[in-house]
C-alpha positions in Angstrom: 146.9 140.8 -164.4 149.0 142.6 -161.5 149.6 140.3 -158.5 149.0 141.7 -155.0 149.7 140.6 -151.7 148.3 142.3 -148.5 148.8 141.5 -144.7 146.4 142.6 -142.6 143.7 141.6 -145.1 140.9 140.9 -142.4 141.5 144.0 -140.8 139.5 147.2 -141.7 142.2 148.8 -144.0 143.3 145.5 -145.2 139.2 144.5 -146.2 139.0 147.8 -148.5 142.3 147.6 -150.1 141.7 144.1 -151.7 138.3 145.1 -152.4 139.6 148.1 -154.7 142.6 145.7 -155.9 139.6 143.0 -157.1 137.8 146.2 -159.0 140.9 147.2 -160.8 141.7 143.6 -162.1 144.7 142.2 -159.4 144.7 138.9 -158.5 145.3 139.3 -154.5 146.6 137.2 -152.0 146.1 138.2 -148.0 147.6 136.5 -145.3 145.3 135.2 -143.0 146.5 134.1 -138.8 145.2 130.6 -138.2 142.1 130.7 -135.8 139.7 128.5 -134.4 136.7 130.7 -135.1 136.3 132.7 -138.0 137.9 136.1 -138.3 137.2 137.0 -142.3 133.9 138.8 -141.5 134.9 142.1 -143.2 136.3 140.3 -146.2 133.1 138.0 -146.6 131.3 139.7 -149.5 134.6 139.3 -151.6 135.3 135.2 -150.1 134.2 133.6 -153.3 136.3 135.6 -155.6 137.9 133.7 -158.2 141.0 135.9 -157.8 141.4 136.1 -153.9 143.4 133.4 -152.3 144.1 133.7 -148.6 147.1 131.9 -147.3 148.0 131.3 -143.5 151.0 133.1 -142.0 152.0 135.5 -139.4 154.2 138.7 -139.1 156.5 136.5 -136.7 157.2 133.4 -139.2 159.5 134.6 -141.2 160.4 130.9 -142.8 156.8 131.0 -144.1 157.0 134.7 -145.4 160.2 133.9 -147.7 158.2 130.8 -148.9 155.0 132.7 -149.7 156.7 135.3 -151.8 159.1 132.9 -153.9 156.2 131.0 -154.3 153.5 134.1 -155.5 156.4 136.8 -156.9 153.9 139.6 -156.0 154.3 143.2 -157.4 153.2 144.2 -155.1 153.0 143.9 -151.2 151.0 146.2 -149.0 152.5 145.6 -144.9 149.2 146.6 -143.2 149.2 144.0 -140.6 150.0 145.0 -137.0 148.5 145.1 -133.6 147.3 148.5 -134.0 145.3 149.1 -130.5 147.2 152.0 -128.9 146.4 151.5 -125.4 146.7 147.6 -125.5 150.4 148.5 -126.9 151.1 149.4 -123.0 150.1 146.5 -121.7 151.6 143.9 -124.2 154.2 145.7 -125.3 156.5 143.2 -126.3 154.3 141.4 -128.8 153.6 144.6 -130.2 157.4 145.4 -131.5 157.6 142.1 -132.3 154.4 142.2 -135.2 154.0 145.7 -135.3 158.1 146.8 -135.8 159.9 143.6 -136.3 157.0 141.7 -138.5 158.1 145.0 -141.0 161.7 143.5 -141.2 160.5 140.0 -141.4 159.0 140.8 -144.7 161.3 143.5 -146.1 163.8 140.6 -145.3 161.4 137.8 -147.1 161.6 140.1 -150.3 165.3 139.9 -150.5 165.2 136.7 -149.6 163.2 135.7 -152.8 164.7 137.7 -155.1 162.2 140.2 -155.6 163.9 143.6 -155.3 164.1 144.8 -158.5 160.8 143.5 -159.1 158.5 144.0 -155.8 157.0 147.3 -154.7 156.1 147.9 -151.1 154.0 149.8 -148.5 154.4 150.4 -145.1 151.3 151.2 -143.1 153.0 154.1 -140.9 151.2 155.9 -138.6 150.3 159.5 -137.5 150.9 158.3 -133.9 154.5 158.4 -134.7 154.6 162.2 -134.2 152.8 161.9 -130.6 154.3 164.7 -128.7 154.6 167.2 -131.6 157.0 169.2 -132.6 154.7 171.2 -135.3 151.7 171.7 -136.3 150.4 170.7 -138.3 152.9 167.6 -139.1 154.2 167.0 -142.4 156.8 164.3 -143.8 159.4 166.4 -142.1 157.9 166.7 -139.0 160.0 164.4 -136.3 158.6 161.8 -134.4 158.1 161.8 -130.8 156.4 158.5 -129.9 154.2 157.9 -127.4 153.3 154.4 -127.0 155.3 151.0 -127.9 152.7 151.2 -130.8 154.1 154.3 -132.3 157.5 153.2 -131.2 157.0 150.0 -133.0 155.3 151.6 -136.2 158.6 153.7 -136.3 161.2 151.6 -136.0 159.1 150.2 -139.2 159.5 153.3 -141.1 163.2 153.8 -141.0 163.4 150.3 -142.0 161.3 151.1 -145.0 163.4 153.7 -146.0 166.6 152.1 -145.1 165.9 149.4 -147.4 165.1 152.1 -150.1 168.1 153.4 -149.7 169.9 150.7 -149.3 169.0 148.1 -152.0 167.4 150.8 -154.4 163.7 148.8 -153.1 160.5 150.8 -154.8 159.3 151.1 -150.7 157.0 153.5 -149.7 155.5 154.8 -146.2 151.8 155.8 -146.0 151.7 158.3 -142.9 148.2 157.6 -142.8 146.5 159.8 -140.0 143.2 158.3 -138.1 141.1 157.1 -140.5 137.8 155.2 -139.5 135.0 153.6 -141.3 132.2 150.6 -140.2 134.6 148.7 -140.4 136.9 149.4 -138.0 137.1 147.6 -134.8 134.7 148.1 -132.2 137.3 148.7 -129.3 138.4 151.9 -131.3 137.2 155.0 -129.6 135.2 156.0 -132.7 133.5 153.0 -133.3 132.6 152.4 -129.9 130.8 155.5 -129.6 129.0 155.0 -132.9 128.3 151.3 -131.2 127.3 152.7 -128.3 125.3 155.9 -129.2 122.8 153.3 -131.7 122.4 151.0 -129.2 121.4 153.7 -126.5 118.8 155.3 -129.0 117.3 151.7 -129.2 117.7 151.0 -125.7 120.2 148.6 -125.6 122.6 150.1 -123.7 122.3 153.0 -120.7 125.6 154.7 -121.1 129.3 154.9 -122.6 132.8 155.2 -120.7 135.2 156.8 -122.2 138.9 157.7 -121.4 140.1 161.4 -122.6 137.3 163.7 -124.3 139.9 166.5 -125.1 142.3 164.2 -127.2 142.2 166.0 -130.7 142.3 164.0 -134.4 141.9 164.2 -137.8 139.2 161.7 -138.8 139.0 160.5 -142.2 137.3 158.0 -144.3 138.9 154.5 -144.3 137.5 153.3 -147.7 139.4 157.0 -149.5 142.6 156.1 -147.8 143.3 152.8 -149.4 143.3 154.3 -152.9 146.2 156.9 -151.5 148.3 153.5 -150.7 147.4 152.3 -153.9 148.5 155.3 -156.1 152.1 155.0 -154.1 152.7 152.0 -156.0 152.0 153.3 -158.9 154.4 156.1 -159.1 158.3 156.1 -161.1 159.9 156.8 -157.4 158.7 155.6 -154.2 158.8 158.2 -151.5 156.7 158.9 -148.0 153.6 160.5 -147.7 151.1 161.9 -144.9 147.2 160.9 -145.7 144.8 163.0 -143.7 141.9 165.5 -144.1 143.7 168.6 -142.5 141.2 169.3 -139.6 140.8 168.3 -136.1 138.4 167.2 -134.1 138.5 166.3 -130.1 136.9 162.9 -129.1 134.0 165.5 -127.2 133.4 166.7 -131.0 132.9 163.3 -131.9 130.7 162.4 -129.5 128.6 165.9 -129.8 128.1 165.1 -133.5 127.0 161.7 -133.2 124.8 161.7 -130.0 123.2 164.5 -132.1 122.5 163.5 -134.9 120.5 160.7 -133.1 118.4 163.3 -131.4 120.3 162.2 -128.3 122.6 164.5 -125.5 126.0 163.1 -125.3 126.2 164.5 -121.9 123.2 162.1 -120.3 125.2 159.1 -121.3 128.8 159.5 -121.8 130.5 159.0 -118.6 134.6 159.5 -118.3 136.7 156.5 -117.3 140.2 156.3 -116.4 140.9 153.0 -117.1 140.7 154.4 -120.8 143.2 157.1 -120.7 146.9 156.3 -121.9 150.2 156.2 -119.9 151.3 159.0 -122.4 148.6 160.5 -124.4 148.8 162.2 -128.0 147.0 164.9 -127.6 146.7 166.8 -131.2 147.0 165.3 -134.3 146.5 166.9 -137.9 148.2 166.5 -141.2 149.1 168.3 -144.1 148.3 166.6 -146.9 149.5 168.8 -149.7 152.4 166.9 -150.6 149.8 163.6 -151.6 147.5 166.3 -153.2 150.3 167.1 -155.4 152.1 164.2 -156.3 150.0 161.5 -156.2 146.4 164.2 -157.3 144.8 162.6 -153.8 142.6 164.4 -151.1 140.2 163.5 -148.6 136.4 164.1 -149.9 134.5 162.8 -147.0 134.8 165.1 -144.3 134.1 165.0 -140.5 130.3 165.6 -140.2 129.7 163.2 -143.0 132.1 160.5 -141.6 129.7 160.5 -138.1 126.6 159.9 -140.3 127.9 156.9 -142.4 129.3 155.2 -139.6 126.2 155.7 -137.5 123.9 154.6 -140.3 126.0 151.3 -140.6 125.6 151.0 -137.1 121.8 151.3 -136.5 121.2 148.6 -138.9 123.2 146.3 -136.5 121.7 148.0 -133.1 118.0 147.3 -134.9 119.2 143.5 -135.4 120.0 143.3 -132.0 117.0 144.8 -130.7 115.0 142.1 -133.1 117.0 139.2 -131.6 116.6 140.6 -128.1 112.4 140.9 -128.2 112.8 137.6 -130.3 114.3 136.3 -126.8 111.5 138.0 -124.7 108.5 136.6 -126.3 
């Protein structure tokens, strides 16, 4: 039985990846941060699986990382943990750099300290945000980076460190440059989930308006559950490499609003309000990835497209909204 370690296992991608690895017969280990409140809701459905073990730890604690790798000796490591909210990274740039950037070097060094360089395969979650002020359209594996946020800068640091360890120590280390990938498990402060949560609540009379920032930003949006398969495929290759994972389509935030509200028989113009507080100090205007290399070398391509993704998220959030409505009616009766 293969053994995998996943950082960020309680996040959207970590939850889907853990589910996939368990289905493939892996022994899965996840690192979670100690919290006084429950923070494992995304993996509640697999929590009792005997092949899943959770360990307390943090990417800011290098001693614990070395200790954990030495004890577990996993064959695969997926580094998905990060302070991943781009807008928030402007408010907490030092923390973002410490976790998202320095966290990668801590786990890479832990691999060396634990003597696992020749035995382990490492996946680094890189981001399309690294392209920032894009230098070509669409973006490929060779497009120069121009990061436009502390988050993106930290991701660029982690990206090049991964390549450096691959070239310096012959570590099987790969970067997945994932473009925006969404799902019902997406955090509610991320724009897509913010839209679908608000729209379903508005439909049921639970909310009056939705406040958003830049509606003209264009993104390449895919389905997160499909994207984690690409992560796994990268570590099954004989040679490590870096891959763009994307749909090859781009849509504005405005379009996302239009489709979501239309699917609910609502006019988005009546409910969406501009709020300058949600704008970034430096915006990324256009992201669209070219996944040709992933298709050719990994045999991976996105199947769920834009409108279907919106529908998947609406359906899940409508269930939550209906539960909220029942609770509200019960309190009022």
